[in-house]
Backbone as a chain_set.jsonl record, in Angstrom:
{"seq": "MDKYHHSQRLLDELEVVLRQHCHWQLTPPDPQALASTEPFAIDTLDCHQWLQWIFIPKFGQLIALRLPLPERFEISPYVEEAMKEQTGVEAILAITRQLDLLFKQH", "coords": {"N": [[58.505, 112.339, 121.181], [58.374, 110.563, 118.2], [59.487, 107.292, 117.098], [60.547, 107.431, 114.522], [61.297, 110.154, 114.161], [63.077, 110.421, 116.301], [65.029, 108.541, 115.591], [65.977, 109.698, 113.199], [67.091, 112.043, 114.173], [69.192, 110.981, 115.681], [70.692, 109.744, 113.627], [71.481, 112.02, 112.228], [73.08, 113.221, 114.177], [75.054, 111.277, 114.358], [76.267, 111.489, 111.843], [77.367, 114.086, 112.095], [79.24, 113.684, 114.167], [80.923, 111.761, 113.009], [81.994, 113.323, 110.962], [83.265, 115.35, 112.478], [85.373, 113.93, 113.592], [86.911, 113.242, 111.483], [86.129, 110.986, 109.991], [84.573, 110.898, 107.792], [83.972, 110.503, 104.417], [84.558, 111.949, 101.191], [84.488, 110.734, 98.762], [82.838, 107.952, 97.469], [83.207, 104.443, 98.32], [84.344, 101.794, 96.133], [81.857, 100.424, 93.957], [81.656, 97.605, 94.091], [82.618, 97.069, 96.637], [80.624, 98.199, 98.172], [78.599, 96.465, 97.62], [78.846, 94.234, 99.145], [77.871, 91.232, 100.806], [78.32, 90.448, 103.314], [77.864, 90.667, 106.9], [77.813, 93.982, 108.094], [79.409, 94.662, 105.977], [81.932, 93.723, 106.345], [84.03, 92.524, 105.055], [84.818, 94.254, 103.08], [84.631, 96.975, 103.737], [85.65, 99.594, 105.994], [84.608, 100.22, 109.368], [83.641, 102.892, 109.767], [83.147, 103.57, 107.134], [81.107, 101.797, 106.48], [79.119, 102.751, 108.208], [78.729, 105.341, 107.122], [78.186, 104.939, 104.307], [76.4, 102.832, 104.042], [74.785, 102.122, 106.406], [73.691, 104.663, 107.456], [72.479, 105.844, 105.059], [70.623, 103.769, 104.256], [69.049, 103.37, 106.532], [68.108, 105.929, 106.838], [66.527, 106.101, 104.547], [64.468, 104.294, 105.145], [63.276, 105.746, 107.186], [62.549, 108.171, 105.883], [60.675, 107.263, 104.023], [58.841, 106.278, 105.69], [58.764, 103.561, 106.234], [58.522, 100.271, 107.734], [60.456, 100.072, 110.652], [63.428, 98.42, 111.876], [62.904, 95.901, 114.352], [64.591, 95.06, 116.391], [67.999, 95.591, 117.014], [71.575, 95.685, 117.279], [74.327, 97.632, 116.976], [76.45, 98.675, 118.255], [78.338, 96.905, 119.633], [79.85, 95.942, 117.447], [80.838, 98.385, 116.379], [82.34, 99.292, 118.553], [84.394, 97.35, 118.746], [85.501, 97.359, 116.129], [86.372, 99.973, 115.823], [88.072, 100.533, 117.883], [90.691, 101.554, 118.111], [90.589, 104.019, 116.976], [90.189, 107.588, 116.51], [87.715, 109.454, 118.263], [85.975, 107.418, 118.908], [84.494, 107.037, 121.282], [82.593, 109.104, 121.222], [81.195, 108.402, 118.928], [80.236, 105.906, 119.7], [78.542, 106.693, 121.773], [76.336, 107.624, 120.425], [75.59, 105.414, 118.786], [74.936, 103.61, 120.753], [72.68, 104.801, 121.828], [70.945, 104.491, 119.667], [70.839, 101.671, 119.609], [69.59, 101.206, 122.082], [67.129, 102.493, 121.679], [65.97, 100.769, 119.865], [65.707, 98.477, 121.289], [63.595, 98.816, 122.81], [60.053, 98.498, 122.711]], "CA": [[59.065, 112.209, 119.851], [58.188, 109.192, 117.744], [60.712, 106.561, 116.797], [61.088, 107.919, 113.249], [61.988, 111.425, 114.397], [64.202, 110.161, 117.203], [66.049, 107.859, 114.796], [66.58, 110.651, 112.268], [67.94, 112.934, 114.964], [70.415, 110.242, 116.012], [71.48, 109.603, 112.394], [72.091, 113.329, 111.967], [74.159, 113.378, 115.158], [76.116, 110.35, 113.981], [76.993, 112.104, 110.728], [78.153, 115.207, 112.625], [80.379, 113.152, 114.923], [81.851, 111.154, 112.05], [82.679, 114.436, 110.298], [84.138, 116.01, 113.453], [86.544, 113.101, 113.873], [87.55, 112.936, 110.184], [85.755, 109.653, 109.519], [83.594, 111.093, 106.726], [84.684, 110.537, 103.139], [83.887, 112.654, 100.094], [84.389, 109.82, 97.625], [82.326, 106.649, 97.896], [84.001, 103.253, 97.989], [84.038, 101.09, 94.888], [80.544, 99.774, 94.009], [81.782, 96.208, 94.52], [82.767, 97.078, 98.095], [79.304, 98.503, 98.725], [77.695, 95.354, 97.327], [79.167, 93.098, 100.011], [76.743, 90.589, 101.476], [78.743, 90.113, 104.676], [77.383, 91.616, 107.907], [78.598, 95.218, 108.217], [80.35, 94.703, 104.842], [83.21, 93.59, 107.063], [85.076, 92.063, 104.144], [85.192, 95.264, 102.085], [84.57, 98.346, 104.24], [85.946, 99.906, 107.391], [83.384, 100.495, 110.11], [83.125, 104.237, 109.493], [82.614, 103.552, 105.77], [79.817, 101.107, 106.549], [78.167, 103.685, 108.809], [78.453, 106.43, 106.196], [77.71, 104.596, 102.972], [75.353, 101.806, 104.057], [73.846, 102.223, 107.522], [72.969, 105.937, 107.501], [71.543, 106.004, 103.927], [69.531, 102.787, 104.234], [68.168, 103.653, 107.658], [67.465, 107.195, 106.49], [65.488, 105.838, 103.557], [63.331, 103.721, 105.874], [62.641, 106.841, 107.917], [61.945, 109.11, 104.928], [59.516, 106.625, 103.389], [57.994, 105.78, 106.787], [58.675, 102.105, 106.144], [58.731, 99.663, 109.051], [61.821, 100.106, 111.177], [63.798, 97.148, 112.503], [62.395, 95.757, 115.714], [65.719, 94.931, 117.318], [69.345, 95.459, 116.46], [72.672, 96.26, 118.046], [75.521, 97.857, 116.171], [77.54, 99.177, 119.104], [79.441, 95.96, 119.849], [80.702, 95.957, 116.257], [81.522, 99.681, 116.307], [83.334, 99.34, 119.631], [85.537, 96.499, 118.395], [86.106, 97.752, 114.855], [86.946, 101.321, 115.869], [88.679, 100.716, 119.201], [91.955, 102.291, 118.036], [90.397, 105.22, 116.169], [89.765, 108.785, 117.223], [86.294, 109.739, 118.332], [85.151, 106.221, 119.076], [83.538, 107.195, 122.393], [81.498, 109.959, 120.753], [80.427, 107.6, 117.983], [79.534, 104.894, 120.501], [77.461, 107.329, 122.538], [75.174, 107.703, 119.531], [75.132, 104.079, 118.377], [74.292, 102.989, 121.927], [71.321, 105.353, 121.905], [70.167, 103.784, 118.636], [70.61, 100.307, 120.091], [68.603, 101.266, 123.162], [65.839, 102.857, 121.087], [65.395, 99.622, 119.177], [65.451, 97.389, 122.238], [62.276, 99.135, 123.346], [58.967, 98.23, 121.737]], "C": [[58.902, 110.75, 119.413], [59.528, 108.589, 117.305], [61.356, 107.028, 115.487], [61.887, 109.204, 113.453], [63.218, 111.238, 115.286], [65.354, 109.502, 116.436], [66.75, 108.828, 113.856], [67.505, 111.62, 113.003], [69.257, 112.251, 115.307], [71.289, 110.02, 114.776], [72.181, 110.912, 112.05], [73.263, 113.574, 112.912], [75.343, 112.477, 114.808], [76.934, 110.92, 112.819], [77.886, 113.242, 111.226], [79.406, 114.699, 113.336], [81.392, 112.492, 113.995], [82.646, 112.244, 111.318], [83.683, 115.1, 111.25], [85.438, 115.249, 113.674], [87.208, 112.569, 112.598], [87.304, 111.506, 109.703], [84.716, 109.73, 108.401], [84.351, 111.264, 105.424], [83.861, 111.268, 102.078], [83.654, 111.746, 98.898], [83.883, 108.46, 98.104], [83.29, 105.514, 97.557], [83.55, 102.684, 96.637], [82.669, 100.415, 95.009], [80.592, 98.312, 94.453], [81.92, 96.12, 96.042], [81.419, 97.329, 98.761], [78.315, 97.356, 98.539], [77.961, 94.117, 98.194], [77.904, 92.538, 100.661], [77.097, 90.179, 102.908], [78.136, 91.109, 105.669], [78.362, 92.784, 108.041], [79.576, 95.405, 107.052], [81.781, 94.573, 105.357], [84.358, 93.168, 106.156], [85.566, 93.138, 103.18], [85.265, 96.7, 102.606], [85.075, 98.444, 105.67], [84.63, 100.271, 108.064], [82.808, 101.865, 109.773], [82.576, 104.331, 108.068], [81.243, 102.882, 105.751], [78.761, 102.03, 107.142], [77.749, 104.751, 107.803], [77.724, 105.994, 104.933], [76.597, 103.549, 102.947], [74.326, 102.064, 105.163], [73.027, 103.515, 107.487], [72.027, 106.095, 106.299], [70.362, 105.029, 103.946], [68.536, 103.055, 105.366], [67.408, 104.952, 107.399], [66.344, 107.023, 105.481], [64.249, 105.222, 104.212], [62.549, 104.819, 106.577], [61.89, 107.757, 106.952], [60.672, 108.55, 104.307], [58.516, 106.088, 104.409], [57.726, 104.278, 106.651], [58.898, 101.518, 107.532], [60.212, 99.686, 109.435], [62.146, 98.758, 111.797], [63.265, 97.086, 113.937], [63.518, 95.694, 116.732], [67.017, 94.876, 116.528], [70.332, 96.081, 117.432], [73.866, 96.405, 117.118], [76.711, 98.272, 117.028], [78.638, 98.163, 119.39], [80.401, 95.911, 118.656], [81.508, 97.252, 116.187], [82.632, 99.754, 117.351], [84.581, 98.531, 119.279], [86.262, 97.017, 117.153], [86.823, 99.1, 114.926], [87.736, 101.589, 117.145], [89.968, 101.528, 119.197], [91.806, 103.64, 117.328], [89.901, 106.396, 117.007], [88.252, 108.924, 117.185], [85.401, 108.563, 118.605], [84.133, 106.383, 120.203], [82.347, 108.053, 121.991], [80.592, 109.203, 119.785], [79.603, 106.551, 118.737], [78.39, 105.488, 121.309], [76.184, 107.382, 121.694], [74.682, 106.311, 119.139], [74.471, 103.351, 119.549], [72.878, 103.526, 122.128], [70.414, 104.702, 120.866], [69.835, 102.363, 119.088], [69.506, 100.287, 121.149], [67.208, 101.58, 122.618], [65.169, 101.647, 120.452], [65.331, 98.369, 120.037], [64.075, 97.574, 122.854], [61.229, 98.836, 122.276], [58.141, 99.464, 121.534]], "O": [[59.244, 109.826, 120.15], [60.538, 109.279, 117.167], [62.58, 107.019, 115.364], [63.015, 109.326, 112.975], [64.268, 111.831, 115.042], [66.515, 109.869, 116.617], [67.973, 108.793, 113.725], [68.574, 111.969, 112.504], [70.319, 112.87, 115.233], [72.514, 110.101, 114.873], [73.338, 110.912, 111.631], [74.31, 114.073, 112.499], [76.499, 112.878, 114.949], [78.162, 110.835, 112.824], [79.041, 113.344, 110.815], [80.5, 115.224, 113.129], [82.597, 112.653, 114.184], [83.845, 112.087, 111.087], [84.819, 115.377, 110.863], [86.483, 115.853, 113.916], [87.956, 111.592, 112.625], [88.173, 110.895, 109.083], [84.054, 108.738, 108.098], [85.269, 112.079, 105.337], [82.632, 111.208, 102.074], [82.73, 111.964, 98.113], [84.437, 107.884, 99.04], [84.085, 105.618, 96.623], [82.511, 103.06, 96.096], [82.35, 99.881, 96.071], [79.672, 97.834, 95.118], [81.393, 95.195, 96.661], [81.112, 96.736, 99.796], [77.301, 97.293, 99.234], [77.352, 93.068, 97.981], [76.99, 93.281, 101.018], [76.262, 89.626, 103.624], [77.916, 92.269, 105.32], [79.577, 92.592, 108.093], [80.482, 96.233, 107.142], [82.703, 95.225, 104.868], [85.523, 93.426, 106.458], [86.601, 92.97, 102.535], [85.896, 97.551, 101.979], [84.947, 97.505, 106.456], [83.651, 100.595, 107.391], [81.609, 101.985, 109.519], [81.639, 105.09, 107.819], [80.326, 103.354, 105.079], [77.637, 102.092, 106.644], [76.561, 105.034, 107.648], [76.743, 106.623, 104.535], [75.92, 103.397, 101.93], [73.136, 102.207, 104.886], [71.798, 103.464, 107.487], [70.865, 106.452, 106.498], [69.227, 105.425, 103.681], [67.324, 102.974, 105.167], [66.219, 105.06, 107.7], [65.328, 107.716, 105.549], [63.12, 105.582, 103.878], [61.318, 104.825, 106.568], [60.724, 108.079, 107.182], [59.704, 109.28, 104.093], [57.485, 105.52, 104.05], [56.625, 103.796, 106.914], [59.413, 102.203, 108.416], [61.087, 99.359, 108.635], [61.242, 98.027, 112.203], [63.191, 98.099, 114.633], [63.388, 96.233, 117.831], [67.111, 94.199, 115.504], [69.972, 96.89, 118.287], [74.352, 95.428, 116.549], [77.854, 98.223, 116.572], [79.807, 98.547, 119.387], [81.617, 95.847, 118.834], [82.718, 97.223, 115.964], [83.733, 100.224, 117.063], [85.702, 98.992, 119.496], [87.49, 97.102, 117.134], [87.771, 99.342, 114.178], [88.038, 102.741, 117.458], [90.299, 102.14, 120.212], [92.801, 104.33, 117.107], [89.284, 106.223, 118.059], [87.6, 108.561, 116.207], [84.178, 108.692, 118.543], [83.006, 105.902, 120.078], [81.214, 107.763, 122.377], [79.37, 109.349, 119.822], [78.426, 106.341, 118.444], [77.368, 104.831, 121.504], [75.083, 107.203, 122.214], [73.478, 106.057, 119.159], [73.547, 102.562, 119.349], [71.984, 102.791, 122.548], [69.255, 104.398, 121.149], [68.697, 101.911, 118.965], [68.604, 99.45, 121.106], [66.221, 100.99, 123.058], [63.946, 101.513, 120.494], [64.938, 97.307, 119.554], [63.466, 96.628, 123.352], [61.507, 98.918, 121.08], [57.186, 99.446, 120.758]]}, "num_chains": 1, "name": "protein.A"}
């Protein structure tokens, strides 16, 4: 499986897990919150909001358009810290760690 298909499968799994643990919202945050320039929109969004409204759509767009994917990134340390008190964090981390690992490989 190529990196595009593998990434899309993991994004789909991430959405399922976020929904299963009630971290999926029907209403988007305020446009100003989505326009944050801080890493992970940490100043305006909760971690699960960033995953849902920024990470999954932007990464999904790269995949859909077959644009170059990031060469290296790690989101799991942020997810682990930001969601440490929330339900489903281990299931969410299982997926983000797979994404991190996929993008550590060349």
